[in-house]
Structures are given as C-alpha cells and as structure tokens.
C-alpha positions in Angstrom: 0.0 -0.1 -0.1 1.4 3.2 -0.9 2.2 5.8 1.8 0.1 9.0 1.4 1.6 12.7 2.1 0.3 14.3 5.3 -0.3 18.2 5.5 -1.2 20.9 8.0 -4.3 22.7 6.8 -5.7 24.2 10.2 -4.3 25.6 13.5 -5.8 26.6 16.4 -4.8 27.6 20.1 -5.3 29.2 23.7 -2.2 29.5 25.3 -0.4 32.1 27.8 0.6 34.1 24.7 -2.9 34.4 23.0 -6.2 33.1 22.6 -5.7 32.5 18.9 -2.9 31.6 16.5 -2.3 35.4 15.0 -2.0 36.8 18.4 0.4 33.8 19.6 2.8 34.3 16.7 2.9 38.4 17.4 3.8 37.6 21.0 6.4 34.9 20.0 8.0 37.3 17.8 7.9 40.1 20.5 9.4 37.8 23.1 6.6 38.3 25.6 6.5 36.5 28.9 3.3 34.7 29.6 4.1 34.6 33.4 2.0 36.2 36.2 1.5 35.8 39.8 -1.2 33.1 40.1 -4.6 33.9 41.3 -6.4 30.7 40.9 -5.7 29.6 44.5 -4.0 31.2 47.9 -0.4 30.3 46.7 1.0 32.2 49.7 2.5 29.0 51.3 3.6 27.6 48.2 7.4 27.4 47.2 6.2 28.6 43.7 3.5 31.4 43.6 3.4 32.0 39.8 2.5 30.3 36.5 1.8 30.8 32.7 -1.9 31.4 32.8 -4.3 31.8 30.0 -5.7 35.3 30.0 -9.2 37.0 29.4 -10.7 33.4 28.6 -14.9 33.5 29.1 -15.9 30.3 27.4 -19.2 31.8 26.7 -17.4 34.4 24.4 -16.4 31.1 22.2 -20.0 29.9 22.0 -19.9 27.7 25.2 -22.9 28.5 27.2 -22.7 28.3 31.1 -24.5 25.1 31.3 -22.3 23.6 29.0 -19.2 25.0 30.7 -20.1 23.5 33.9 -19.8 19.9 32.4 -16.3 20.5 31.1 -13.1 21.0 33.1 -11.0 24.1 32.2 -8.7 21.9 29.9 -11.7 20.6 27.8 -12.9 23.9 27.4 -9.5 25.1 26.0 -9.3 21.9 23.5 -12.9 22.5 22.2 -12.0 26.3 21.4 -8.8 25.5 19.8 -10.1 22.8 17.6 -13.0 25.0 16.5 -10.3 27.8 15.5 -8.5 24.9 13.7 -11.7 23.5 11.8 -12.6 26.8 10.7 -9.1 28.0 9.7 -8.9 24.5 7.5 -11.8 25.9 5.7 -13.3 22.2 5.7 -17.1 21.9 4.5 -18.1 19.1 6.8 -21.5 18.9 4.8 -19.4 17.5 2.1 -17.0 15.5 3.8 -17.2 11.6 5.0 -17.1 12.3 8.8 -16.2 8.5 9.1 -12.8 9.6 7.5 -12.2 12.3 10.1 -10.8 11.5 13.7 -9.6 13.2 16.8 -6.4 12.4 18.8 -6.2 15.0 21.5 -4.0 14.1 24.6 -3.3 15.4 28.1 -0.8 14.5 30.7 -2.9 14.9 33.8 -6.6 15.4 32.3 -9.0 17.1 34.5 -7.0 17.6 37.6 -8.6 20.7 38.8 -12.0 19.0 38.8 -10.7 16.2 40.7 -8.9 18.3 43.4 -12.2 20.4 43.6 -14.6 17.3 44.2 -12.2 15.8 46.6 -11.9 18.8 48.8 -15.7 19.1 48.7 -15.8 15.7 50.4 -16.3 15.4 53.8 -15.7 11.9 55.7 -18.6 12.9 58.4 -21.2 13.4 55.8 -22.8 11.2 53.1 -20.4 11.2 49.8 -21.6 13.6 47.2 -19.8 13.9 44.0 -20.7 15.6 40.7 -22.1 13.3 38.1 -19.8 15.1 35.9 -16.7 14.1 38.0 -15.4 11.1 35.9 -16.4 12.7 32.3 -14.6 16.0 33.3 -11.5 14.5 34.7 -10.7 11.6 32.0 -7.7 12.4 29.7 -9.6 11.2 26.8 -12.7 13.4 27.1 -11.3 16.3 24.8 -11.3 13.8 21.8 -14.7 12.8 22.5 -16.2 16.1 23.1 -14.9 17.5 20.0 -15.8 14.6 18.0 -19.3 14.7 19.4 -19.7 18.6 18.9 -18.8 17.8 15.0 -20.0 14.3 14.5 -16.8 13.1 13.7 -16.7 9.3 13.7 -13.4 8.2 12.6 -10.4 7.3 14.8 -10.8 8.6 18.3 -8.5 8.5 21.4 -6.1 10.3 23.4 -2.7 9.6 24.3 -1.3 10.4 27.7 2.6 10.4 27.7 3.3 13.3 30.2 5.0 16.4 28.4 5.2 14.3 25.0 1.6 13.6 24.9 0.4 16.1 22.2 3.5 15.2 20.1 2.6 11.6 20.3 -1.2 12.2 19.3 0.1 14.5 16.1 2.5 11.4 15.5 -0.1 8.9 15.5 -2.6 10.9 13.6 0.1 11.2 11.0 0.2 7.5 10.8 -3.4 7.2 10.8 -3.7 9.3 7.7 -0.3 8.0 5.9 -1.8 4.5 6.3 -5.2 5.5 4.4 -7.2 5.0 7.9 -8.4 8.5 7.6 -8.4 11.6 5.6 -8.3 14.2 8.0 -7.4 14.3 11.7 -7.8 16.9 14.6 -4.5 16.5 16.7 -2.9 18.0 19.5 -3.2 18.5 23.2 -4.6 20.4 26.3 -3.8 21.1 29.8 -5.0 23.1 32.8 -2.7 22.1 35.7 -2.6 25.3 37.7 -4.2 24.2 40.8 -3.2 23.3 44.5 -2.3 19.6 43.6 -0.5 20.7 40.2 1.6 23.3 41.6 2.3 21.4 44.9 3.1 18.1 43.3 5.7 19.9 40.9 7.1 21.5 43.8 7.4 18.3 45.7 9.5 17.1 42.7 11.7 20.3 43.0 10.6 20.6 39.0 9.4 24.1 39.3 11.3 27.6 39.4 10.7 29.0 42.7 11.8 32.5 41.5 9.0 34.3 42.8 10.7 37.9 43.0 11.6 37.9 39.3 8.7 35.5 38.1 8.2 37.1 34.4 11.9 36.0 33.5 12.0 32.9 35.8 11.8 30.6 32.7 15.4 30.7 31.6 16.3 27.6 29.2 20.2 27.4 28.7 20.8 30.1 31.5 23.1 29.1 34.2 20.8 30.4 36.7 17.9 28.5 35.8 16.0 26.6 38.6 13.2 24.7 37.1 10.2 25.0 34.5 7.3 27.5 34.8 4.1 25.6 34.9 1.7 26.6 32.1 -2.0 25.8 30.5 -3.7 26.0 27.4 -4.3 24.0 24.2 -3.1 23.4 20.5 -5.1 21.7 17.8 -3.7 21.0 14.4 -5.9 19.8 11.5 -4.0 17.5 9.4 -5.0 16.1 6.1 -4.3 13.7 3.2 -2.1 15.8 0.7 -4.2 14.5 -2.2 -7.7 15.4 -0.4 -6.4 18.8 0.5 -5.6 19.8 -3.0 -8.8 18.6 -4.4 -10.7 20.8 -2.1 -8.1 23.8 -2.8 -7.0 24.1 0.8 -4.4 26.2 1.9 -1.3 24.2 3.3 0.8 25.4 6.0 3.3 22.7 6.1 4.0 18.8 5.6 4.1 16.6 8.4 7.5 14.6 7.1 8.4 12.4 9.9 8.0 11.2 13.4 9.7 8.8 15.8 9.5 7.8 19.6 11.7 6.4 22.1 12.2 5.7 25.9 15.1 6.7 28.2 14.4 3.5 30.1 16.4 5.4 32.9 14.5 7.3 35.5 10.7 8.1 36.0 11.4 11.9 36.3 15.2 12.8 35.2 16.3 12.6 31.5 19.1 10.4 30.7 22.2 12.7 31.0 23.7 11.1 27.9 20.7 11.8 25.9 20.8 8.4 24.1 17.2 7.8 23.6 16.2 11.5 22.8 19.2 11.3 20.0 17.5 8.0 18.7 14.1 9.5 18.5 15.8 12.4 16.4 17.5 10.1 14.2 14.5 8.1 13.7 12.3 11.0 12.9 15.0 12.1 10.0 15.0 8.8 8.7 11.2 8.4 8.6 11.2 11.9 6.6 14.0 10.6 4.4 16.2 13.5 5.5 20.0 14.1 6.6 20.7 16.5 9.5 22.3 18.9 7.2 18.6 19.3 5.8 17.3 20.7 9.0 17.2 24.7 9.6 15.5 24.8 13.1 14.8 22.9 16.2 12.3 23.8 18.6 13.7 22.0 21.8 11.9 20.8 24.8 13.9 23.3 26.6 12.1 23.6 30.0 14.7 25.3 31.8 15.8 22.7 34.1 19.3 22.0 35.0 19.5 18.3 33.7 16.9 18.5 30.9 18.5 21.5 28.8 22.1 19.9 29.1 20.9 16.3 27.9 19.0 17.9 25.0 21.5 20.0 23.5 24.3 17.2 24.1 21.9 15.0 22.1 21.4 17.7 19.2 25.3 17.9 19.0 25.4 14.0 19.1 22.9 13.9 16.0 23.8 17.0 13.8 27.5 17.0 14.5 29.2 19.9 12.5 25.6 20.8 11.3 24.3 21.6 14.8 26.4 24.9 14.4 24.1 25.8 11.3 20.9 25.5 13.0 18.8 27.9 14.7 17.6 26.5 18.1 15.2 27.9 20.4 13.0 27.3 23.9 9.8 28.6 23.4 8.9 27.6 26.7 10.8 30.8 28.0 7.8 32.7 27.1 4.8 30.2 27.2 6.0 28.3 30.3 5.6 24.3 30.0 2.0 23.6 29.1 3.1 19.8 29.8 0.7 17.5 27.5 -0.1 20.6 25.3 3.5 21.6 25.1 4.1 19.6 21.7 1.0 21.1 20.1 1.8 24.8 20.5 5.6 24.1 19.7 4.5 22.3 16.5 2.5 25.5 15.5 5.4 27.5 16.5 7.5 25.5 13.7 4.9 26.2 11.4 5.3 29.8 12.1 8.9 29.5 11.4 8.4 27.8 8.0 5.6 29.9 6.9 7.0 33.4 8.1 10.7 32.9 8.3 11.0 33.5 11.8 12.7 31.9 14.7 11.1 32.9 18.0 13.7 33.8 20.6 14.4 32.1 23.4 14.1 35.0 26.3 15.4 35.6 29.8 19.0 34.9 29.0 21.5 36.4 31.6 24.4 34.2 32.3 26.4 31.6 30.6 26.5 28.0 31.8 30.0 26.7 31.7 28.3 23.4 30.5 26.6 24.8 27.5 28.4 25.3 24.2 27.4 28.9 23.1 28.6 28.5 19.8 25.4 26.7 19.0 22.6 29.6 17.9 20.4 29.4 20.7 18.4 32.6 19.3 19.3 34.5 22.6 19.4 38.0 21.4 15.9 38.3 19.8 14.0 36.7 17.2 16.0 35.7 13.8 14.8 36.0 10.5 16.0 33.1 8.2 14.4 30.8 5.5 13.1 27.6 7.3 12.5 24.4 5.0 12.7 21.8 7.6 12.0 22.1 11.4 12.3 19.5 14.3 10.0 19.8 17.3 11.2 17.9 20.4 9.0 16.8 23.4 10.1 14.7 26.3 7.9 13.1 29.1 8.3 11.8 32.7 8.8 8.2 32.4 11.6 8.9 29.7 9.0 9.1 26.8 10.3 10.7 23.9 8.7 12.2 20.6 10.3 14.0 17.7 8.3 15.6 14.8 9.6 16.9 11.6 7.9 19.5 9.7 8.8 20.7 6.1 7.7 23.4 3.7 5.4 22.1 1.2 6.7 21.2 -2.0 
C-alpha cells in the first residue's frame, strides 16, 4: 500500500501568549513572557506562587454556554475552542466530507486535575459522600477527543495519548500515521492542559521541578541560562488539522506545512530525570529524520523541549550535538517555553504550531530571559538568545520529552 503524504491545513490555540494563532505568533516574535503571579488559589505558602496562565478566557465568548461549561473541565474548554479555530481555519466543508474518515487525537498529561481536586476537597468524611455526576467525564484525559468528535459528528479514529509532556507530540505523530496509512483522510490532533491548581503546583514543587524565583517571575523561565532553577508551569491547548495531501489539494485548501516524519523512544532511565547522555532522545531525532528521508544537514530549525531545568537542557543540547555533528552549528535552536511556560501535555502542539510559523513566515522565535552563561553549555550553538531571527526555514524539528523517559520528535517541512 502506498504511503500517503500528510499536510497541515488548520491551526488553533489557546495559550498564555494568546487565545488565537495570530496573537500567539505576534507575542512569540516580540519575546513576551506569559508568566504572572497566580490568582487561581491562595499560593502564599507554596514555594512557587506564579505560573503562565491563559488570560481573558471566558468560554461564553467562544460559544460555550454556561450550562455546557459546567460539564467540562477547563482543559476541555480550551481544547474545544482550539479545535473550533483549527476547523474554521482549515476551510473544511463538513457537509461535503465523509465524517467516518475524520478522527480526533487530542491528548493530556494529567487530564481534569482541577475538577478532581475540587471534588475531593469538597468531600467530607463525616457526611454522605456527594460527587458531581460530571466528575469522571470532566476528569478523564480522553474526554477532549470525545467531546470534539461529538460536537462535529466525527466518527473516525478517536482516542487520547497520555505520555506526560510528550502527549500532544505523540498524538500528532499517531494522527500522521493514521492518514499516511490510509485509515483517515483528516485528523484533528494536539493536546490540552489546565494544571494550575493546588495539587498541580504542589506536586511539581514536591519534585523540585518548578522554578521558585517568585521575585523575578516574569523572567523565571530561563532555558540554557546558568541561573535556571526549574520550569514555569503553564496551561492551554493547541490543535492542528492534519489532512491527506491529495484530499487537501482536491478541495483547494491552503497548506501550511507537511508532516514529514515522526519517531519515538524511551530513556528507560528514571521516572522523572532525563538520561544525561541523551541516548534515547538522540535516537528519536535520528529516527524522525530517517522517517522523513532527510539527513541532519537538511534541518534549519529545532524547537527544543527546553524546559529550563538543569539536567534537561544539558541532555537535550548534548543529544542535538551528537545527532547533528558539525551541522548543529548551522541550526537555529530555541526554547519557546521561555515565553509560554511548560504546558505539559499541550506543549508539543503549540510548539509544532511555532515550527509552522517559522516555516511559513521565516521567523525563529527567541529564547528569552538569558542572563548568564552556563560553563557546561556550548554557546557556539545558535540558541536564539538575542531576539527573533529571520531566516528561511525549510525543515523544522519539534522535540518533546515526558516523565517516564517518553520521547517524541516530529519533522515538519515546507510544502513542495
């Protein structure tokens, strides 16, 4: 069976830099920080009192009425809005499509953790247990895919992948496989997350994973900087419309980019820490290039996982140097989490969208908040530390690595 080509024809996002794609791109280029002191709960006693929040989001402004909003956790609301943006952007005429050939893979690392927390906090052992009948459907991490499909009547492949911070990259890769193997014509793929709550922040604090730089919260996400002390937790969603190339051409769709390759690996090293040698992340990048039929010198840009943790940043840059050799010094490399924070299971989706921005518009977003060189980092690499960079981008890689050592690498390229 011939392998089909897969292209991106629609984009949607709700994230700390904007509640739509144009705003997101504009703020990426400006180097805006999405961080703010949290008002979701009283964080006075927490080690970390800030986060990268979605701003000015009212579900009713996006056609989700109050009754429906109460049935959905915040992370599902974000996903539904992003999906609606992406479908509209794609120009799909659903009345003319075979809805059994359209599927949805939208993942999450932790699902409706805010809902679970609220229901658990509301329970009292000296009273009859009372829980919302919506607790389970609001909490489960596959509900975004189901809700989006119900909204549109999509009856094609539908499930969620949960692989921590690699979830949405895995979802995009799985959707890519569905289309290129002929099992679907169109897939909505991405991820959503809303973990800014007591247990989300408290849990990551207990792991010593979050920055505790409350005094300088706006600049606390500092990938590749010697003073980095952990990631800044974020929230939001990103959804891409993936489509079989000939299907897109027949309907005259605009095409942003092609999904050219994907590969996955596991560190098999530690539940939270990366393999310091970066062996498996190297293997994911090498596998993605093989899948795309490309060599390292073909790549122009890598959007790194780049979370601003001591171990993670070093391991990833070491893996890039191992895979790319001398070609690593011709790449543009950045870490957009310096602006958005870390959206956990949604990170891969919004970063794939950032790669499409680089391909379409020729702009590498900056890595902001750099102050001090780390003696263990090679700054001969172009880490885009001094502002956005204008260059032609034909091929981009998006890396995302999750707890459990689960790695995903996507290859996106300009359409030919």
